[in-house]
N, C-alpha and C positions, 0 to 999 in steps of 0.2 A: 613348596606349599606340605608334601608329603611327610620330611624330616621335621617340620614346625608340628604336626599333629603326633608322629611319632615323640618327641620330647614330650608334649603334654600328658600323653597317656603315660610315660616312665615318669614323671612328676605325680603320677594318680591324681589327676584331676577330671572328675566326672565329666562324661560326654552325654549328652543332650538327648535323650530318647525320643521318636516321633512318638506322640499321642497317638492312641486307637480306641475307639467307642465300646464299650462292652454295656450289656445289659441283663439285668437279672429281676426277678419277678419271686415273691413268697405272697401266700395269703397271710392277712394280718388285720385286725378290728373289722373283721367281718367281710373285707372284702379283699381286693388284690393290690399289694403293693408291689410298685415297680421304681427301680433303680437304673437309669442311664449315666454312667460316669466316664471320663475320658482318662487313659491311666496309661503308662509305658509298657505294660504287660498284664497279660491273665492274673497272674496270682496275686499283685498289687491290688487289682479292680476287685478280684474276688473276696479278698481278704478284708479290706475296706467296705465292701458291701455289706459282708457276714456282721460285721459290726454295728453297721446302721440298721441293719432288720432286727438284729437283736435288742438294738435301743427300743425299737417301735414293739417289738413283744413285751418286753418290759414294761413300759407306759402303757401297754392294753391290760396286764396285770393289776396296774397300779388302778387305771382309770374305767374300766370297762363295768358299764350296768346290766349286761350279761352275766356276770360272772360274780357268782356270790360269793367267790373268795376274795374275788377285787378289794383294794384297800378301799377303795370307794363306797362299796357295798358293804364291807365289814363296818364302817364307819356310820353308816347309815341307820344300820342294824342295832347300835348301842342306844342306851337310855340317852332320852333329849334334854337338852338344859346343863348341859355337862361340857367342859374343854376338853379336846382331845388333842395330841399332839399329832400331826399329819407330816407326811414326805415333803421334801423339798419340791417335786415336781406336782405333787398335788395342791401344797400351798399356793404355788406361783400360778397355776393354771385357774383356779378358784379366784384368787385374788384379782387376775386380768377379767376373768368372766365378770367379777362384782362392777367393775371399770366400766365395762360394756353395759352391764345393765343399769347403771346410774346414767350414762349418757342417753340411754333410748328410755329411759323412763320405765324399767322393767320391761320392754320387749322382749329384750334378751333375758331370760333366767332359767339359770341352770336349776332352781329347785322346781320345774316344771317337771321331774319325773313321776308323781300320782299320774299325771294326765298322759303323761308316754305310754306308760303302761296300760290305761284303760284302752286307748287307741293302738296299740299292739295287738292284744286282744281282741278288737273290732275288725281290725284287718285279717286276722284269721278266720274271724267267725262270719266276715261281710256283711257286718253290720253295724252302726255305730251307737255309740254308749249312750244311756239315758240319759236326759235332763237331771234325774236325780243322782247317777253316779258321777256325771260332771262336776254339780254342785258339790259333792261331796269331796270329789278329790280337790277342786279348788282351793277348799279351807286350807288345805297343807300347801298351798304353795306361794311364796312371797319370798324374794331375794333378799329384804328387809330382816326376814327372820335367820338367816345366814348370818352369823357373825365371827368373823377373824381377828386371830391377836399376834399380829405381827412380831411383836418382841417375843413370845414362847413359840410362835410358827403352830400355833393353836388354831382350832376350828371348833364351834359350837351351832346347834342345830335349836333353835328356841323355840320349834312344834313340835309334839307329836306327830306320828307319822310322815313326818318330811322326807323326801327321794329325791336324791340329786341325779342328775342326767346331764352329761360332757358331750352328748354329742354333736352338740353345735360349735364345738372348739376342741377337741381332744385331737381328732387328725389332723388338723392345722397345726399344731403342738409336736405332734409326732414326726410330721414331715419334716418342720425344723429342727427338730432333733436328729432327725437321719443324716438330713443334710450336713448338720454339724460335726457329725461322725465323719462324714466324707472329706469336708473342708481340714479338719484337725488333722486328718491323714495326708494332708497336702494334693488331696484330689477337688480342687474348688471347681473344676469343670464339670458338674454333674447335675442330675435333675430327677427330684423324688415326685413319684405320684402315690397317691393314698387316697382310692375313692374321687370322689371329686375335689381334692385339694391337689396342688400342684406348686412345688418348691424347686425354681429354679435358680443356680448358682451362674458361675463364669460362661459366658457363651462357649458353645464348641469350637475348636480351632479354627480359623480364617473364617468367623462367622461374626455376626453383630447381636445375634440373641437366640434364643431358642425358640421355636414354632410350636405354639400351643393351641390346637384345635378346642373351640369351645363348641357346647352344644348348641344344635339350633332347633327350631321348633316347626311342625310341618306346616308350612306356610308361605305364602309368594314373599316373604321378607327374609326366608332363609333356603334358596333353591340349592345350594350348598352349603355345606359344613363352614362355619368362616372360622378365621385363625388371627391370632396376634402374636407379637415378637416380644420376648422380655428376655432379662439378665438381670439377675440379681435382684430378683422380685416372686412374691408369689400369688397364684391365682385359685379362687373357690367360686364353684358354680352350687346355687342353691335353688331347686324345685322340686316339683313334683313328678318328673317325666318317670321315676319309677317304683316310688312306693307313695301309693295314694289307695283311699277308698272311693268306690264308686256307688253311689246308694240314692235312689229315685231320682235319678238323673243330674246327682250334686256329683261333684269330685272334691274331695277332703283331701288336703294335704296332708303329708305323714308331720310336718312341721308343726308343732301344735302352738297357737298362739293362746298366751298365760292370760291375758285379757279376757277372753271368751271362753278357754277351754276346749275351741275346736280347732280342727286344721283349716287351714283357709282358703276359702271355695275360690276356684279358678286362680291359683297362686301363680305370681309372677316367674318366670326365670331370670334369676340374677347371678349375674358375674361380676365379681372384684379382684380387681390387683391391687394388692397392698404390698408394705414391705416385708411381712412376715405370714406364716403360712397360717398361724393361730390367728390374727388380726383379720385376714382374709377370709378363714372360716366364719367368724364368728359374727363377720359386719355381712357376708351374705346370708346368713340364716337371718340375721335381723331386717333386712332389707326386703328380704321375701315376705314379712309378716306385716310392714308397712304399705302406704299407699305412696304414690310416685310423688306426690307433693310434699309428704313427709321425708320421705328419702332424700329428695332435696333439699329440704332443709336441713335434716340432720348432717350431710356433704358439707356445710358452709362450714362445720367445725374440726372435720377431718380432712384437712389437706393433701394428707398422704395416701387417700384412698379415691380410688378411680371405679365406675360403675358402668354396666350394660346392662338395660333394665328392660324386658320384655314382657309387656302384660297384654291378656287376651280377656277380651268382652263377647260374650255369642261367638265366638270361634274368629273374632276379627281380631288380630294382633297388632300391637304398638310397639316400636322400638324407641328407646330413648338412651341416649348413655351422657355422660359428665364431660365437661370440655377435655380435662385431661384425659380421659379415654384415648383419644386421637392419635396419643404418642405412640401407643402400644398396636396401632392399625395399620403397620408399617405393609403386611403380609396379603398380597393380592389374590 
């Protein structure tokens, strides 16, 4: 056997190296980005991860609504009523956002920016906006006033004062793109985590999937943090566990409902498993604004989306999950 191995080495046939686990972290998009990758050596792992992190940083410079010089904010500051050319990435994400807006009848709406701005200030001041402020901001919110021109890759904002907010979809897309960078460099056994967004590729060596812990709520239903097992899927969790405003006994979620102008009170904790990070991100945001009955109805036209939904009424939690959710809960 040793002679045979030597023979192949002389022919220059590459030998398969065992894969090792490497993990890297960097701040990105206002949160911590984490990459776990299985690679033959640390050099390849680091090089591939650097490319993936750079891709996420590039997307942040395009889609951030915190940076005045981002492509998104520069677009919003231009005169309304005119068509402007935008980058491939921005056009793609806005196009997908509009599709979710149509499917959800405007519950998901990236033109919610004027309201987002109000509520960010409200959280800093520990006081909700006035009804007048909300009513004024809502006049500039309507996904139907955002017009795409696919033939020229252009976008028109039809109302003055419109402000776009991609917070409910951009992180999912960035995680997708980071994973694509790793896969393009022949490292498909990888995991990308960006805030509440998780994109999982091929499973670790010898495993059937990636074990992903999902948020629990402080109640008798969740005495320990639950886990799911996924591969080549994405997971997103949306809720008000970290960002909210408490005011006079009410807890307003940071996710703003464009129909009311307010953050939802007693917002559910929603976890979505979907085929892409962008899809999981957008639908988790949407379902956190819908009632359970509305969520169930919408899922009838989303066969590739699975949901775990925890709602609370008067501190009493109720858990529901779609039938397809069971396939991911093999972890005990």
